[in-house]
C-alpha positions as CSV (number, residue, x, y, z in Angstrom):
1,M,29.9,-17.9,40.9
2,K,32.8,-16.5,43.0
3,G,31.5,-18.5,46.0
4,I,31.3,-21.7,44.0
5,R,34.8,-21.3,42.6
6,W,36.1,-20.6,46.2
7,L,34.5,-23.8,47.5
8,L,36.0,-25.9,44.7
9,H,39.4,-24.5,45.2
10,A,39.3,-25.0,48.9
11,A,38.2,-28.6,48.4
12,R,41.0,-29.4,46.1
13,R,43.5,-27.9,48.6
14,H,42.0,-29.8,51.4
15,A,42.0,-33.1,49.5
16,A,45.7,-32.6,48.8
17,G,46.4,-31.9,52.4
18,V,47.4,-28.3,51.9
19,G,44.4,-26.5,53.3
20,A,41.1,-27.0,55.0
21,L,37.6,-25.4,55.4
22,P,37.7,-24.0,58.9
23,A,34.1,-22.8,58.8
24,L,32.8,-26.2,57.9
25,R,35.2,-28.3,60.0
26,P,32.6,-29.4,62.6
27,L,30.7,-31.1,59.8
28,F,33.7,-33.4,59.2
29,F,32.9,-35.5,62.2
30,Q,30.2,-37.5,60.6
31,R,31.0,-41.1,60.9
32,S,33.8,-43.5,62.2
33,I,36.2,-45.2,59.8
34,P,36.2,-49.0,60.4
35,G,39.7,-50.3,61.3
36,C,41.0,-47.0,62.7
37,P,42.1,-46.9,66.3
38,A,40.4,-44.6,68.8
39,P,42.3,-41.4,69.6
40,P,43.8,-40.9,73.0
41,P,41.4,-39.3,75.4
42,G,41.8,-35.9,77.0
43,T,43.3,-34.2,74.0
44,T,42.4,-30.5,73.7
45,T,40.8,-29.0,70.6
46,D,43.1,-28.6,67.7
47,H,42.1,-26.9,64.4
48,R,45.3,-27.5,62.5
49,P,45.0,-28.7,58.9
50,I,44.2,-32.4,58.4
51,S,46.5,-34.4,56.2
52,V,46.2,-37.9,54.8
53,A,48.8,-40.4,55.8
54,R,50.2,-42.2,52.8
55,R,51.1,-45.8,53.2
56,S,54.2,-47.4,51.6
57,A,53.7,-50.0,48.9
58,S,55.1,-52.8,51.1
59,K,52.3,-52.5,53.6
60,S,48.9,-54.1,53.3
61,A,46.4,-52.1,51.3
62,S,43.5,-53.5,53.3
63,K,44.1,-51.1,56.2
64,P,42.9,-47.6,55.7
65,A,45.3,-44.6,55.9
66,C,43.9,-42.6,58.8
67,K,44.6,-39.3,60.3
68,F,42.9,-37.8,63.4
69,A,41.4,-34.4,63.6
70,S,41.2,-33.2,67.2
71,A,38.0,-31.6,68.3
72,V,35.9,-31.8,71.5
73,R,32.7,-33.9,71.3
74,P,29.9,-33.6,73.8
75,E,30.7,-37.1,74.9
76,G,34.3,-36.3,75.5
77,H,35.9,-38.6,72.8
78,F,37.2,-38.4,69.3
79,V,36.1,-40.0,66.0
80,A,38.2,-40.6,62.9
81,V,36.9,-39.4,59.6
82,D,37.6,-39.9,55.9
83,N,38.7,-36.4,55.0
84,R,38.2,-36.7,51.2
85,E,34.6,-38.1,51.3
86,N,33.4,-35.5,54.0
87,A,34.9,-32.6,52.0
88,M,33.0,-33.6,48.8
89,R,29.7,-34.1,50.8
90,T,30.1,-30.6,52.3
91,I,30.6,-29.1,48.8
92,T,27.6,-30.9,47.4
93,K,25.4,-29.6,50.2
94,A,26.7,-26.1,49.7
95,L,26.0,-26.2,45.9
96,M,22.5,-27.5,46.5
97,A,21.8,-24.7,48.9
98,I,23.0,-22.1,46.4
99,A,20.9,-23.7,43.6
100,L,17.8,-23.7,45.8
101,G,18.3,-20.0,46.6
102,A,18.7,-19.1,42.9
103,S,15.6,-21.0,41.9
104,L,13.6,-19.2,44.6
105,M,14.9,-15.8,43.4
106,T,14.1,-16.4,39.7
107,P,10.3,-16.4,39.9
108,L,10.5,-13.1,41.8
109,S,12.5,-11.5,39.0
110,V,10.2,-12.9,36.3
111,S,7.2,-11.7,38.2
112,A,8.8,-8.2,38.5
113,Q,9.4,-8.1,34.8
114,E,5.8,-9.2,34.0
115,A,4.5,-6.5,36.3
116,A,6.6,-3.9,34.7
117,G,5.4,-5.0,31.2
118,G,1.8,-4.9,32.4
119,R,2.2,-1.4,33.7
120,E,3.7,-0.4,30.3
121,A,0.9,-2.0,28.3
122,A,-1.7,-0.3,30.5
123,Q,-0.1,3.0,29.7
124,L,-0.5,2.4,26.0
125,S,-4.2,1.7,26.0
126,G,-6.5,4.5,24.8
127,F,-8.0,6.4,21.8
128,W,-6.0,8.9,19.8
129,L,-6.5,11.3,16.9
130,T,-3.1,12.1,15.3
131,T,-1.4,13.5,12.2
132,S,2.1,13.5,11.1
133,W,2.2,17.3,10.3
134,P,0.1,19.4,12.6
135,E,1.6,22.7,11.2
136,M,2.0,23.3,7.4
137,T,2.2,26.0,4.7
138,I,-0.1,25.8,1.7
139,K,-0.9,27.8,-1.3
140,P,-4.1,29.8,-1.7
141,G,-6.6,28.7,-4.3
142,E,-5.4,25.0,-4.3
143,T,-6.7,22.0,-2.5
144,H,-4.5,20.4,0.0
145,S,-5.0,17.2,2.0
146,I,-4.1,16.5,5.6
147,S,-3.9,12.9,6.6
148,L,-5.5,12.0,10.0
149,A,-5.3,8.8,11.9
150,L,-7.8,7.4,14.5
151,R,-6.1,4.8,16.8
152,N,-7.8,2.4,19.2
153,E,-5.4,0.7,21.5
154,K,-6.8,-2.2,23.6
155,L,-10.3,-0.7,23.9
156,P,-13.7,-2.0,22.7
157,P,-14.8,-0.8,19.2
158,Q,-15.1,3.0,19.3
159,R,-17.6,5.0,17.3
160,A,-16.3,8.5,16.8
161,T,-18.1,11.5,15.4
162,I,-15.7,13.8,13.6
163,E,-16.0,17.6,13.7
164,V,-13.9,20.4,12.3
165,A,-14.0,23.7,14.1
166,G,-12.4,27.0,13.3
167,V,-12.2,26.9,9.5
168,P,-13.0,30.3,8.0
169,D,-16.3,30.6,6.3
170,D,-14.9,31.5,2.9
171,W,-12.7,28.3,2.9
172,Q,-13.8,25.0,1.4
173,W,-13.2,21.8,3.3
174,A,-14.2,18.2,3.2
175,L,-13.5,15.2,5.5
176,K,-13.1,12.0,3.5
177,G,-12.7,8.3,4.3
178,G,-12.5,5.6,1.7
179,N,-12.7,8.3,-1.1
180,R,-16.0,9.6,0.1
181,E,-17.2,12.3,2.6
182,V,-17.8,11.0,6.1
183,T,-18.8,12.4,9.4
184,A,-18.1,9.4,11.7
185,A,-15.9,6.3,11.9
186,I,-15.8,3.1,13.8
187,V,-12.4,1.9,15.0
188,S,-11.9,-1.7,15.9
189,P,-9.7,-2.8,18.8
190,D,-5.9,-2.5,18.1
191,S,-6.5,-0.9,14.7
192,T,-6.2,2.4,12.9
193,E,-8.7,4.2,10.6
194,R,-7.3,6.9,8.2
195,L,-9.1,10.0,7.2
196,T,-8.2,12.9,4.9
197,L,-9.1,16.5,5.5
198,E,-9.1,18.5,2.3
199,L,-8.7,22.3,2.6
200,T,-9.1,24.9,-0.2
201,P,-8.4,28.5,0.9
202,P,-9.6,31.2,-1.5
203,E,-7.1,32.8,-3.8
204,D,-7.5,36.2,-2.0
205,A,-7.0,34.8,1.5
206,D,-4.7,36.8,3.7
207,S,-1.3,35.2,3.7
208,A,-0.1,37.2,6.7
209,T,-2.6,35.4,9.0
210,E,-1.9,32.2,10.8
211,Y,-5.1,30.1,10.8
212,Q,-5.7,27.8,13.7
213,F,-8.5,25.2,13.9
214,E,-9.3,21.9,15.5
215,V,-10.4,18.4,14.5
216,R,-12.4,16.7,17.2
217,A,-13.3,13.0,17.5
218,R,-16.2,12.6,20.0
219,T,-16.9,9.1,21.4
220,A,-19.4,7.9,24.0
221,S,-16.9,8.5,26.8
222,Q,-14.4,11.2,25.7
223,T,-13.6,13.9,23.1
224,V,-10.2,13.8,21.5
225,T,-8.9,17.1,20.0
226,L,-6.2,17.7,17.4
227,P,-5.1,21.3,16.9
228,L,-3.9,22.3,13.5
229,V,-2.0,25.4,12.3
230,V,-2.1,26.4,8.6
231,R,-0.1,29.3,7.0
232,L,-0.5,30.6,3.5
233,S,2.3,31.3,1.1
234,T,2.4,32.4,-2.5
235,S,6.1,31.7,-3.0
236,E,7.3,29.4,-5.7
237,E,8.9,27.1,-3.1
238,A,5.4,26.4,-1.6
239,A,4.0,25.8,-5.1
240,S,6.8,23.5,-6.3
241,S,6.7,21.1,-3.4
242,G,3.9,18.6,-3.8
243,L,2.6,16.0,-6.3
244,T,3.1,15.9,-10.1
245,L,0.8,13.8,-12.3
246,E,1.9,12.8,-15.8
247,P,-0.5,10.7,-17.9
248,E,1.2,8.4,-20.5
249,L,-1.9,8.6,-22.8
250,P,-4.4,11.2,-21.7
251,A,-7.1,10.2,-24.3
252,L,-8.2,6.8,-25.4
253,R,-10.9,5.4,-27.8
254,G,-12.8,2.2,-27.7
255,S,-16.2,0.5,-27.8
256,A,-18.6,-0.3,-24.9
257,R,-16.9,-3.7,-24.6
258,S,-13.5,-2.1,-24.0
259,T,-11.6,-1.4,-20.8
260,F,-9.8,1.9,-20.9
261,S,-6.5,1.7,-19.1
262,F,-4.7,5.0,-18.3
263,K,-1.2,4.9,-16.9
264,I,-0.2,7.9,-14.8
265,R,3.2,8.6,-13.4
266,V,2.9,10.1,-9.9
267,K,5.9,11.9,-8.5
268,N,6.3,13.0,-4.8
269,E,8.2,16.2,-5.0
270,G,8.0,16.8,-1.2
271,T,10.7,16.2,1.3
272,E,9.0,13.4,3.2
273,D,7.8,9.9,2.4
274,G,4.1,9.5,2.3
275,L,1.1,7.3,1.8
276,F,-1.2,8.7,-0.8
277,N,-4.9,7.9,-1.5
278,L,-6.3,7.5,-5.1
279,A,-9.7,8.7,-6.2
280,A,-11.6,9.0,-9.5
281,S,-14.6,10.9,-10.8
282,V,-16.4,9.5,-13.8
283,P,-19.9,10.0,-15.3
284,P,-22.8,7.6,-14.4
285,G,-22.5,4.2,-16.1
286,F,-18.8,3.9,-15.6
287,Q,-16.7,2.0,-13.1
288,T,-13.1,2.5,-12.1
289,R,-10.3,0.6,-10.4
290,F,-6.7,1.2,-9.6
291,K,-3.6,-1.0,-10.0
292,K,0.1,-0.4,-9.3
293,G,2.1,-0.2,-12.5
294,Y,1.5,-3.3,-14.6
295,G,0.3,-5.4,-11.6
296,S,-3.1,-7.2,-11.3
297,E,-4.0,-6.4,-7.7
298,E,-6.4,-3.6,-7.1
299,I,-5.3,-0.8,-4.7
300,T,-6.8,2.3,-3.1
301,G,-3.5,4.0,-2.2
302,L,0.2,3.5,-2.4
303,P,3.4,4.8,-0.6
304,I,5.8,7.0,-2.5
305,S,9.2,8.0,-1.2
306,A,10.3,11.6,-1.3
307,G,11.6,12.5,-4.8
308,S,10.4,9.1,-6.2
309,T,7.9,8.3,-9.0
310,E,5.4,5.5,-9.1
311,T,3.1,4.4,-12.0
312,V,-0.6,4.0,-11.3
313,T,-3.0,2.3,-13.8
314,M,-6.6,3.6,-13.7
315,E,-9.0,1.4,-15.5
316,V,-12.3,2.8,-16.7
317,I,-15.0,0.3,-17.6
318,P,-18.2,1.5,-19.3
319,S,-21.5,-0.4,-19.1
320,R,-23.2,-1.7,-22.2
321,A,-26.0,0.9,-21.8
322,V,-23.7,3.9,-22.2
323,S,-24.3,5.8,-25.4
324,A,-21.5,6.5,-27.8
325,G,-19.7,9.8,-27.3
326,R,-16.8,11.6,-25.6
327,Y,-16.5,11.4,-21.8
328,E,-14.1,12.8,-19.2
329,A,-12.6,11.0,-16.2
330,G,-10.9,12.7,-13.3
331,F,-7.9,11.2,-11.4
332,E,-6.8,12.6,-8.0
333,V,-4.0,11.7,-5.7
334,S,-3.9,13.1,-2.1
335,G,-2.2,12.6,1.2
336,E,0.4,14.0,3.6
337,G,-0.8,17.6,3.1
338,M,-0.5,17.4,-0.7
339,S,-2.9,16.7,-3.6
340,A,-3.0,16.8,-7.4
341,N,-5.5,15.9,-10.1
342,T,-5.7,15.5,-13.8
343,T,-8.4,15.0,-16.4
344,L,-8.4,12.1,-18.8
345,S,-10.6,11.7,-21.9
346,L,-12.2,8.6,-23.5
347,E,-14.2,8.3,-26.6
348,L,-16.8,5.6,-26.7
349,T,-17.6,4.6,-30.2
350,G,-20.4,2.3,-29.3
351,E,-21.4,-0.9,-31.0
352,P,-24.7,-2.4,-32.2
353,Q,-26.2,-5.4,-30.5
354,L,-28.7,-7.2,-32.8
355,R,-31.4,-9.6,-31.9
356,I,-33.8,-11.5,-34.2
357,V,-37.3,-11.9,-32.7
358,G,-39.7,-14.4,-34.3
359,P,-43.4,-13.8,-34.9
360,Q,-45.2,-13.2,-31.7
361,E,-41.8,-13.6,-30.0
362,R,-41.8,-17.3,-31.0
363,L,-39.3,-19.2,-33.1
364,S,-41.7,-21.7,-34.5
365,G,-44.5,-21.9,-37.1
366,T,-46.5,-24.2,-39.4
367,A,-46.5,-24.6,-43.2
368,V,-48.0,-26.9,-45.8
369,A,-45.9,-28.9,-48.2
370,G,-45.6,-27.2,-51.5
371,K,-47.3,-24.0,-50.4
372,E,-45.8,-20.6,-49.4
373,S,-46.1,-19.4,-45.8
374,S,-45.2,-15.8,-44.5
375,F,-43.7,-15.0,-41.1
376,T,-42.9,-11.6,-39.8
377,F,-39.6,-11.3,-38.0
378,T,-38.3,-8.2,-36.0
379,L,-34.7,-6.9,-35.9
380,V,-34.0,-5.3,-32.5
381,N,-30.8,-3.2,-31.9
382,T,-30.0,-3.0,-28.1
383,G,-26.5,-1.5,-28.7
384,T,-25.2,2.0,-28.5
385,A,-24.4,2.4,-32.2
386,P,-26.7,1.9,-35.3
387,A,-26.6,-1.3,-37.2
388,T,-26.2,-0.5,-40.9
389,D,-26.2,-2.4,-44.2
390,L,-27.7,-5.6,-42.8
391,E,-27.9,-8.5,-45.2
392,L,-30.5,-11.3,-44.6
393,A,-29.9,-14.9,-45.5
394,A,-31.3,-18.4,-44.7
395,T,-30.2,-22.0,-44.8
396,P,-33.4,-24.2,-45.4
397,P,-33.7,-28.0,-45.9
398,S,-33.2,-29.4,-49.4
399,G,-35.9,-28.5,-51.9
400,W,-37.2,-25.6,-49.8
401,T,-37.2,-21.9,-50.7
402,V,-36.9,-18.9,-48.4
403,T,-37.2,-15.2,-49.5
404,F,-37.0,-11.9,-47.5
405,E,-38.8,-8.7,-47.9
406,P,-36.7,-6.6,-47.8
407,K,-33.6,-8.5,-48.7
408,E,-31.3,-5.8,-47.1
409,V,-31.9,-3.4,-44.2
410,A,-30.2,-0.1,-44.5
411,E,-30.1,0.8,-40.7
412,V,-31.4,-0.1,-37.3
413,A,-30.9,2.7,-34.9
414,P,-29.8,2.2,-31.2
415,N,-32.8,0.9,-29.2
416,G,-34.7,0.7,-32.5
417,T,-36.5,-2.1,-34.4
418,S,-37.1,-3.1,-38.1
419,E,-39.6,-5.7,-39.4
420,V,-38.8,-8.2,-42.1
421,N,-41.2,-10.5,-43.9
422,V,-39.9,-14.0,-44.3
423,K,-41.6,-16.3,-46.9
424,I,-41.0,-20.1,-46.5
425,T,-42.1,-22.7,-49.1
426,P,-41.6,-26.4,-48.1
427,S,-40.9,-29.0,-50.7
428,E,-43.8,-30.7,-52.3
429,Q,-42.3,-34.1,-51.4
430,A,-41.9,-33.1,-47.7
431,I,-43.6,-35.4,-45.4
432,A,-45.3,-34.3,-42.2
433,G,-43.0,-33.3,-39.4
434,D,-40.7,-30.6,-37.9
435,Y,-37.9,-29.0,-39.9
436,M,-35.3,-26.4,-38.8
437,V,-34.6,-23.2,-40.9
438,S,-31.5,-21.1,-40.1
439,L,-32.0,-17.3,-40.5
440,R,-29.1,-14.8,-40.4
441,A,-28.6,-11.0,-40.3
442,T,-25.0,-9.8,-40.8
443,N,-22.8,-6.9,-41.7
444,D,-19.1,-6.0,-41.1
445,T,-19.4,-5.8,-37.3
446,V,-22.5,-7.8,-36.4
447,S,-23.6,-11.4,-37.1
448,E,-26.8,-12.7,-35.5
449,S,-28.6,-16.0,-36.3
450,V,-31.6,-18.0,-35.0
451,Q,-33.1,-21.4,-35.7
452,F,-36.7,-21.3,-36.8
453,R,-38.7,-24.6,-36.4
454,V,-41.3,-25.3,-39.2
455,T,-44.0,-27.9,-38.7
456,V,-45.0,-29.2,-42.1
457,N,-48.6,-30.5,-42.7
458,T,-49.5,-32.4,-46.0
459,S,-52.4,-31.3,-48.2
460,T,-56.0,-32.5,-47.4
461,L,-56.5,-33.4,-51.0
462,W,-54.0,-36.2,-50.8
463,G,-55.8,-37.4,-47.7
464,A,-59.2,-37.5,-49.5
465,A,-57.6,-39.4,-52.4
466,G,-56.2,-42.0,-50.0
467,L,-59.6,-42.5,-48.4
468,G,-61.1,-42.9,-51.9
469,V,-58.6,-45.6,-52.8
470,I,-59.3,-47.4,-49.6
471,A,-63.1,-47.3,-50.2
472,V,-62.7,-48.6,-53.8
473,A,-60.6,-51.5,-52.6
474,A,-63.2,-52.4,-50.0
475,L,-66.0,-52.4,-52.5
476,I,-64.0,-54.7,-54.9
477,L,-63.3,-57.1,-52.1
478,G,-66.9,-57.2,-51.1
479,A,-68.2,-57.9,-54.6
480,A,-65.7,-60.7,-55.1
481,V,-66.9,-62.3,-51.9
482,M,-70.6,-62.1,-52.8
483,R,-70.0,-63.5,-56.3
484,Y,-67.7,-66.3,-55.6
485,G,-68.4,-67.0,-52.0
486,R,-71.0,-69.9,-52.7
487,R,-68.4,-71.9,-54.7
């Protein structure tokens, strides 16, 4: 930039007749100016500044204002030049040369930066096993969690077998991933898999000893080792720093159709922010899921800042087959070398689920008009609570009668049955065809109904009487023909 400013300044001085460009002066002798006289021969070289002769206003403007610059040519003569035009051409050529040099240098610098970036990226590729706190102090007799991270940077998918070595025999430990115990993990390229190592030292463990052990991740090509140091402390300071769980309602009650929602406040009493995993332990037949606060999205963990409190909603969903009774559900939060758990209670009252099954598991039968027909129905309770005080009722067609034996059922136990005899009498005027009879079994909590189809057949006596009438009519007609036919 300084060179370009110098060239522009020198060109302005030269055009004004004040200065010149000595280093570029030989380039000024480029072409002759038409109308200018030839310089006198034999003049010696003169590098004095060139100035422009200004003409007066009275003279003709058609003749150029010329000034000679003396320089020796190979032919031994002089040429006249237009100083302004040659100066600008010289500056243009110089700027083009500078721009060309800069454009040639730019790819070199970009290539150098890319090469440096490539070397940096190559240094970051690999497979690591890390933790945020490789040394910690825990309390004997309590379970503490250590968060581990397997990182795969710019490598193909890595299958790593995880081993823990050096843990004392009387200690309890578990390696978990995704809230279950694991022994290996597969890490995709440019991703991280998180594991949790849970340690439970015995209550009588020696607090004066410093315990050292290793966590190893063994792949097909290498083994990564993470050394850990654990110290034991029985002081109140070690006991107070950790997680605190406070359930809003520790016990709930509902039926098998209910979803039990427990809201627990989780406080991080440690000095560092952390990401904590959520886990639940429930009896068979129950399912659980976690949500943050009053949100709707399911989560498996959440970050909690140091000294902050977050609300977690644990939903417990029983299956319809679970019997009525009282059950316990465990809730656990772990991470960053800390863990806490609490026990929640839910009482399942159960509910009856009633079905009405027809005779031979069919909801159809036949009857004769004006005659009573009996059908045996079965009440089946597939629920988790007894169905009590069931009343039976029916809605038949007009003129029909329906009776039940018994009229009321005192109780149907869970997974139990009870038979009911249903007597149906169609109307005497009913014509042959299909009719629907609605049957119901109800109490305060249950209402079940079915549609029973009755096919009505008329009596055979009426059919015989009809045939007799037809036969008599035929005889009368034949006799009339025989007697009066000749006339």
